[in-house]
C-alpha positions as CSV (number, residue, x, y, z in Angstrom):
1,M,-12.0,15.4,33.1
2,N,-8.4,15.3,34.7
3,R,-7.7,15.0,38.3
4,A,-7.0,18.7,38.9
5,Q,-10.5,19.3,37.5
6,L,-12.0,16.8,39.8
7,K,-10.1,18.4,42.9
8,R,-11.1,21.8,41.8
9,S,-15.0,20.8,41.6
10,G,-14.7,19.1,45.0
11,I,-13.3,21.8,46.5
12,L,-16.0,24.0,44.9
13,R,-18.8,21.5,46.3
14,M,-17.3,21.7,49.7
15,A,-16.8,25.2,49.8
16,L,-20.5,25.9,48.9
17,A,-21.4,23.3,51.4
18,G,-19.6,25.0,54.1
19,S,-21.1,28.5,53.2
20,E,-24.7,27.0,53.5
21,A,-23.9,25.5,56.8
22,A,-22.3,28.5,57.9
23,D,-25.4,30.5,56.8
24,R,-27.6,28.6,59.2
25,D,-27.9,29.0,63.2
26,G,-28.7,26.6,65.5
27,S,-32.1,26.5,64.6
28,G,-31.4,25.8,60.9
29,E,-32.4,29.0,59.9
30,T,-30.7,30.9,57.2
31,F,-29.5,34.3,57.3
32,V,-31.6,35.6,54.8
33,L,-34.6,34.4,56.7
34,R,-33.1,35.9,59.8
35,A,-32.4,39.3,58.4
36,A,-36.0,39.4,56.7
37,R,-37.6,38.5,60.1
38,I,-35.4,41.2,61.8
39,A,-36.4,43.7,58.8
40,V,-40.1,43.1,59.6
41,V,-39.9,43.4,63.3
42,V,-37.8,46.9,63.0
43,A,-40.3,48.2,60.2
44,L,-43.3,47.1,62.5
45,Y,-41.8,49.1,65.6
46,W,-41.3,52.2,63.3
47,F,-45.0,51.8,61.7
48,V,-46.7,51.5,65.5
49,S,-44.6,54.1,66.9
50,I,-44.8,56.9,64.4
51,T,-48.5,56.4,63.9
52,M,-49.1,56.6,67.2
53,V,-47.4,60.0,67.6
54,F,-49.4,61.5,64.8
55,L,-52.5,59.9,66.0
56,N,-52.0,61.5,69.5
57,N,-51.0,65.0,67.8
58,Y,-54.5,64.5,65.9
59,L,-56.3,64.0,69.1
60,L,-54.6,66.9,71.2
61,D,-54.5,69.3,68.6
62,N,-58.3,69.3,68.0
63,E,-59.4,72.7,68.6
64,D,-62.8,71.9,69.5
65,L,-61.9,69.6,72.4
66,D,-59.2,70.7,74.6
67,A,-59.2,67.9,77.0
68,P,-55.7,66.3,77.0
69,L,-56.1,64.8,80.6
70,F,-59.2,62.9,79.3
71,V,-57.8,61.8,76.1
72,T,-54.9,60.2,78.1
73,F,-57.3,58.6,80.7
74,Y,-59.2,57.0,78.0
75,Q,-55.8,55.2,76.5
76,C,-54.7,54.0,79.9
77,L,-58.3,52.9,80.6
78,L,-58.3,51.0,77.1
79,T,-54.8,49.6,78.0
80,V,-56.3,48.0,81.1
81,G,-59.2,46.4,79.0
82,L,-56.6,45.1,76.4
83,C,-54.4,43.5,79.2
84,W,-57.8,41.5,80.3
85,L,-58.5,40.8,76.7
86,M,-54.9,39.7,76.2
87,Q,-55.0,37.4,79.1
88,L,-58.1,35.6,77.8
89,L,-56.9,35.1,74.3
90,S,-53.4,33.7,76.0
91,R,-55.8,31.2,78.1
92,A,-57.9,30.4,75.1
93,C,-54.9,29.9,72.5
94,P,-51.7,29.3,74.6
95,G,-49.7,28.5,71.8
96,L,-50.4,31.7,69.6
97,V,-50.7,34.4,72.7
98,D,-48.3,34.7,75.4
99,F,-49.6,36.9,78.2
100,P,-49.2,36.8,82.1
101,S,-52.1,36.1,84.4
102,V,-53.2,39.4,85.9
103,R,-55.1,39.6,88.9
104,F,-55.9,42.7,90.5
105,D,-54.6,42.9,94.1
106,V,-54.5,45.8,96.6
107,K,-51.4,45.1,98.2
108,T,-49.5,45.2,94.8
109,S,-51.4,48.4,93.7
110,R,-50.1,50.3,96.7
111,E,-46.6,49.2,96.1
112,V,-46.6,50.3,92.4
113,L,-48.6,53.6,93.6
114,P,-45.1,55.9,93.7
115,L,-44.3,54.7,90.2
116,S,-47.8,55.5,88.8
117,V,-47.7,59.2,90.3
118,V,-44.5,59.3,88.1
119,F,-46.0,57.6,85.1
120,I,-49.0,60.2,84.9
121,G,-46.3,62.8,85.2
122,M,-44.7,61.2,82.1
123,I,-47.4,60.6,79.8
124,T,-49.5,63.8,80.6
125,F,-46.1,66.1,79.9
126,N,-45.3,64.0,76.7
127,N,-49.0,64.5,75.6
128,M,-48.9,68.1,76.6
129,C,-45.4,68.9,75.0
130,L,-46.7,67.1,71.4
131,K,-49.9,69.3,71.8
132,Y,-48.1,72.8,71.9
133,V,-44.7,72.1,70.0
134,G,-46.0,69.5,67.4
135,V,-44.6,66.5,66.0
136,A,-41.6,68.3,63.8
137,F,-40.0,69.8,67.0
138,Y,-41.2,67.0,69.2
139,T,-37.8,65.2,69.1
140,V,-35.8,68.2,70.2
141,G,-38.5,69.2,72.6
142,R,-38.6,66.1,74.4
143,S,-34.7,65.5,74.2
144,L,-33.2,66.0,77.6
145,S,-34.3,62.6,79.1
146,T,-30.5,61.3,78.5
147,V,-29.3,64.6,80.3
148,F,-31.6,64.0,83.3
149,N,-30.6,60.2,83.5
150,V,-27.0,61.4,84.2
151,L,-28.1,64.1,86.6
152,L,-30.2,61.9,88.6
153,S,-27.8,59.0,88.6
154,Y,-25.4,61.3,90.3
155,F,-27.8,63.1,93.0
156,V,-30.3,60.1,93.6
157,L,-28.1,57.0,92.9
158,K,-24.6,58.8,93.5
159,Q,-23.2,57.2,90.4
160,T,-20.5,59.1,88.4
161,T,-20.6,59.3,84.6
162,S,-17.6,59.3,82.2
163,L,-16.2,62.3,80.5
164,Q,-17.1,60.6,77.2
165,A,-21.0,60.2,78.2
166,L,-20.8,63.8,79.6
167,T,-19.5,65.1,76.3
168,C,-22.6,63.5,74.7
169,C,-24.8,65.3,77.0
170,G,-23.2,68.4,76.1
171,I,-23.9,67.8,72.4
172,I,-27.8,67.0,73.2
173,L,-27.8,70.2,75.3
174,G,-26.4,72.1,72.5
175,G,-28.8,70.7,70.0
176,F,-31.6,71.4,72.3
177,W,-30.9,75.2,72.8
178,L,-30.1,75.5,69.0
179,G,-33.6,74.0,68.1
180,V,-35.2,76.3,70.8
181,D,-33.4,79.4,69.0
182,Q,-34.4,78.3,65.8
183,E,-37.9,77.6,66.4
184,G,-37.8,81.3,68.0
185,T,-36.4,82.5,64.9
186,T,-39.3,81.3,62.8
187,G,-41.9,82.6,65.1
188,S,-43.4,78.9,65.8
189,L,-41.8,78.5,69.2
190,S,-44.2,77.5,72.0
191,W,-42.5,78.1,75.5
192,L,-45.2,76.3,77.2
193,G,-44.6,73.2,75.0
194,V,-40.6,73.5,75.7
195,F,-41.5,73.7,79.6
196,F,-43.9,70.4,79.4
197,G,-41.1,68.9,77.3
198,V,-38.4,69.4,80.0
199,L,-40.8,68.1,82.7
200,A,-41.4,65.0,80.5
201,S,-37.9,64.3,80.1
202,A,-37.5,64.6,84.0
203,C,-40.4,62.1,84.4
204,V,-39.1,59.7,81.8
205,S,-35.8,59.3,83.9
206,L,-37.5,59.1,87.4
207,N,-39.9,56.4,85.8
208,A,-36.9,54.5,85.0
209,I,-35.5,54.7,88.5
210,Y,-38.8,53.9,90.4
211,T,-39.3,51.2,87.6
212,K,-36.5,49.3,89.2
213,K,-37.5,49.6,92.7
214,V,-41.1,48.2,92.1
215,M,-40.3,45.5,89.6
216,P,-40.3,42.8,92.4
217,A,-43.6,43.7,93.6
218,V,-45.0,42.8,90.0
219,D,-42.6,39.4,89.9
220,G,-40.2,41.4,87.3
221,N,-43.1,41.2,84.4
222,I,-43.4,44.2,82.3
223,W,-47.1,43.5,81.6
224,K,-48.0,43.0,85.0
225,L,-46.5,46.5,85.8
226,S,-48.3,47.9,82.8
227,Y,-51.7,46.6,84.3
228,Y,-51.2,48.0,87.6
229,N,-49.8,51.3,86.4
230,N,-52.6,51.8,84.2
231,I,-55.4,50.9,86.8
232,N,-53.8,53.2,89.2
233,A,-53.6,55.9,86.6
234,C,-57.1,55.8,85.7
235,V,-58.0,56.3,89.4
236,L,-55.6,59.3,89.7
237,F,-56.8,61.0,86.4
238,L,-60.5,61.2,87.7
239,P,-59.8,63.9,90.3
240,L,-57.4,65.8,87.8
241,I,-60.1,66.0,85.1
242,L,-62.5,67.5,87.2
243,V,-60.4,70.0,89.0
244,F,-59.2,70.9,85.6
245,G,-62.6,71.4,84.2
246,E,-62.3,69.0,81.3
247,L,-65.9,67.4,82.1
248,G,-67.3,70.8,80.9
249,Q,-65.3,70.7,77.6
250,L,-66.7,67.2,76.9
251,A,-70.1,68.3,77.8
252,S,-70.2,71.1,74.8
253,F,-68.0,68.7,72.5
254,S,-70.3,68.4,69.3
255,R,-68.6,65.3,68.3
256,L,-68.9,63.4,71.6
257,S,-71.4,61.0,70.1
258,S,-69.4,60.4,67.1
259,L,-68.4,57.1,66.2
260,G,-65.5,58.5,64.1
261,F,-64.0,60.7,67.3
262,W,-64.1,57.1,69.4
263,G,-62.7,55.2,66.5
264,V,-59.6,57.6,66.4
265,M,-59.3,57.5,70.1
266,T,-59.6,53.9,70.4
267,L,-56.9,53.6,67.5
268,G,-54.5,55.8,69.6
269,G,-55.1,53.6,72.6
270,V,-54.6,50.3,70.8
271,F,-51.4,51.8,69.3
272,G,-50.1,52.9,72.6
273,F,-50.4,49.4,74.0
274,A,-49.2,47.9,71.1
275,I,-45.9,50.0,71.2
276,G,-45.0,47.9,74.3
277,Y,-45.2,44.8,72.4
278,V,-43.3,45.9,69.4
279,T,-40.7,47.5,71.5
280,G,-39.9,44.2,73.4
281,L,-40.3,42.3,70.1
282,Q,-37.5,44.5,68.5
283,I,-35.2,44.0,71.6
284,K,-35.9,40.0,71.5
285,H,-34.6,40.1,67.8
286,T,-31.9,42.4,67.7
287,S,-30.6,43.8,71.0
288,P,-30.8,46.7,73.5
289,L,-28.2,48.7,71.5
290,T,-30.1,48.2,68.2
291,H,-33.4,49.1,69.5
292,N,-31.8,52.6,70.7
293,V,-30.3,52.8,67.4
294,S,-33.6,52.0,65.6
295,G,-35.3,54.5,67.9
296,T,-33.1,57.2,67.1
297,A,-33.5,56.6,63.5
298,K,-37.2,56.2,63.6
299,A,-37.3,59.8,65.3
300,C,-35.1,61.3,62.5
301,A,-37.5,59.6,60.0
302,Q,-40.6,61.0,62.2
303,T,-39.2,64.4,61.9
304,V,-38.8,64.8,58.0
305,I,-42.5,63.1,57.7
306,A,-43.8,65.8,59.7
307,V,-42.0,68.6,58.1
308,V,-43.1,67.3,54.6
309,Y,-46.7,66.6,55.8
310,N,-47.1,70.3,57.1
311,S,-45.1,71.7,54.0
312,S,-42.6,73.4,56.4
313,S,-39.4,75.4,55.2
314,K,-36.8,74.6,58.0
315,S,-33.3,76.4,58.2
316,A,-30.1,74.4,58.1
317,L,-29.4,75.5,61.7
318,W,-32.9,73.9,62.4
319,W,-31.8,70.5,61.0
320,T,-28.4,70.9,62.6
321,S,-30.2,71.1,66.0
322,N,-32.2,67.9,65.1
323,M,-29.0,66.1,63.9
324,M,-27.0,67.1,67.2
325,V,-29.7,65.9,69.5
326,L,-30.0,62.4,67.5
327,G,-26.3,62.1,67.2
328,G,-25.5,62.9,71.0
329,S,-28.2,60.4,71.9
330,S,-26.8,57.7,69.5
331,A,-23.3,58.4,70.8
332,Y,-24.3,58.3,74.5
333,T,-26.0,54.9,73.7
334,W,-22.9,53.6,72.1
335,V,-20.4,54.7,75.0
336,K,-22.9,53.3,77.6
337,S,-23.0,50.2,76.2
338,R,-19.4,49.8,75.6
339,E,-18.9,50.6,79.3
340,M,-21.2,48.0,80.2
341,Q,-19.5,45.5,78.5
342,K,-16.1,46.2,80.8
343,T,-18.4,46.1,84.0
344,P,-18.5,42.9,85.7
345,H,-21.3,40.3,84.8
346,R,-24.8,41.4,85.2
347,V,-28.0,39.0,84.9
348,P,-29.1,39.6,81.2
349,Q,-32.7,39.4,82.0
350,D,-32.6,42.4,84.1
351,S,-30.6,44.5,81.7
352,A,-33.2,43.6,79.0
353,K,-36.0,44.8,81.2
354,E,-34.1,47.9,82.1
355,Q,-33.7,48.8,78.2
356,L,-37.4,48.1,77.8
357,L,-39.1,49.9,80.5
358,P,-38.0,53.6,79.8
359,G,-39.7,53.4,76.5
360,E,-42.5,51.0,77.0
361,K,-45.1,53.5,78.2
362,G,-43.2,56.5,77.3
363,N,-45.6,55.5,74.7
364,M,-48.2,58.3,74.3
365,G,-45.9,60.0,72.2
366,V,-42.3,58.5,72.0
């Protein structure tokens, strides 16, 4: 072997060694492993979120039991129980389970109460929208949260919005109205469902604003906030269940003692709790922007699955309305992320929390 060949083989070995080193991060993890872990986390988020929506739709679309408040109350109660269980597991297996210590405090509960009122509206109207419009139209029916974010930022926080972001909101509004028009054309439009969807969107935006105000009361911890929010919600739901006569519905429900019914109810609550965990996990292993893009893609897949499952036939304009809503939402996320990069430095931890919170317990039907 001559000198030129030796030199070439040496360069090749150096290149391969360099590429392997460049393919590892600071912890020695290869790109392939990193990509595989991200793919698993994103797939887990999609599975939990889509399954949760279909489970809730199944529970709420039950013709024998018209008790959406009770269904939501039970899921909130289950979330409180799961918080206690996770706390016990964290103490027993600190290396495997990481969960904060939660202990009820009346003063903290009272400070969280204004958020809890908005939270009840958000999850109740979410479920009512899902009940009346179904999974296929749910994305469009509850698509105005971004528009309400802009409106409330201006009227409550006195913050202006760029022309690019307003253009994205215009696309979302156009998609919403086109979707409503197309649902009306097919004869499947529920104006009550649309009304609940608009209210749910407004509550999602209010939830984000009130969350920022009460975070200091729970030491900035998302799980403590979820714990107090759901305890308050359980108490507030009880008089609502009585006022709307759902106890009578439960008393006459033939499957009230069925293990299958309570199994599905419990499964829906577990997935509702899990969505907060997998949302945080996806943000941790990707980024807030990637999480929002993943959520948009998930909503698109969810719509397609619902249409195929129900063997529905939708017009090109109906699909266009969905694409306008999803495209406008994605574009708004991208524009806001670019604008945030140009603003002065902010504490990353707070930013991550703000990105997590709006979707964390919009859970009942996101």
